[in-house]
C-alpha positions as CSV (number, residue, x, y, z in Angstrom):
1,X,-25.0,-22.8,-21.3
2,X,-23.2,-20.1,-19.3
3,X,-19.7,-19.6,-20.6
4,X,-17.5,-17.5,-18.4
5,X,-16.1,-15.7,-21.4
6,X,-16.1,-15.4,-25.1
7,X,-12.9,-14.2,-26.8
8,X,-12.6,-12.3,-30.1
9,X,-9.3,-11.8,-31.8
10,X,-8.0,-11.1,-35.3
11,X,-4.8,-11.1,-37.2
12,X,-4.1,-7.8,-39.1
13,X,-2.3,-9.7,-41.8
14,X,-5.2,-11.8,-43.0
15,X,-8.1,-9.4,-43.9
16,X,-7.7,-7.2,-47.0
17,X,-9.1,-4.3,-45.0
18,X,-8.1,-4.7,-41.3
19,X,-10.0,-1.6,-40.2
20,X,-13.3,-2.8,-41.6
21,X,-12.6,-6.2,-40.1
22,X,-11.9,-4.6,-36.7
23,X,-15.1,-2.5,-36.8
24,X,-17.2,-5.5,-37.7
25,X,-15.6,-7.6,-34.9
26,X,-16.1,-4.7,-32.5
27,X,-19.8,-4.3,-33.4
28,X,-20.4,-8.1,-33.1
29,X,-18.7,-8.1,-29.7
30,X,-20.7,-5.1,-28.4
31,X,-23.9,-6.7,-29.6
32,X,-23.1,-10.0,-28.0
33,X,-22.1,-8.3,-24.7
34,X,-25.4,-6.3,-24.7
35,X,-27.6,-9.3,-25.4
36,X,-25.9,-11.5,-22.9
37,X,-25.7,-8.8,-20.3
38,X,-22.0,-9.1,-20.2
39,X,-19.0,-6.7,-20.2
40,X,-16.7,-6.0,-23.1
41,X,-13.2,-6.2,-22.0
42,X,-9.9,-5.2,-23.6
43,X,-6.7,-7.3,-23.8
44,X,-5.8,-6.5,-20.2
45,X,-9.3,-7.6,-19.1
46,X,-10.3,-4.1,-18.2
47,X,-13.6,-2.6,-19.3
48,X,-13.2,-1.4,-22.9
49,X,-13.6,2.3,-23.2
50,X,-13.8,4.6,-26.2
51,X,-10.1,5.6,-25.6
52,X,-9.1,1.9,-25.9
53,X,-11.1,1.4,-29.1
54,X,-9.4,4.4,-30.6
55,X,-6.0,3.1,-29.5
56,X,-6.7,-0.1,-31.4
57,X,-7.7,1.8,-34.4
58,X,-4.4,3.7,-34.3
59,X,-2.5,0.4,-34.0
60,X,-4.3,-0.7,-37.2
61,X,-3.5,2.5,-39.0
62,X,0.2,2.1,-37.9
63,X,0.2,-1.5,-39.2
64,X,-1.3,-0.5,-42.5
65,X,1.3,2.3,-42.9
66,X,4.2,-0.1,-42.2
67,X,2.7,-2.7,-44.6
68,X,2.6,-0.1,-47.4
69,X,6.2,0.9,-46.7
70,X,7.3,-2.7,-46.9
71,X,5.4,-3.2,-50.2
72,X,7.2,-0.1,-51.6
73,X,10.5,-1.4,-50.4
74,X,11.3,1.4,-48.0
């Protein structure tokens, strides 16, 4: 079996802790890419770099902040 690609995605609304879910998903994707001698790509199909990983973390932090504001009614 030689799939051309494997995709990982997550909804930030579902997990109780989106950052932990992202870090687990990222670790799994990195391990899979390593063992299958593949490349880890971002949403634009470019090689994922540390800067991109940090950008995704910031998006999660922003989402969490907005979610807290909505819960507080602001």
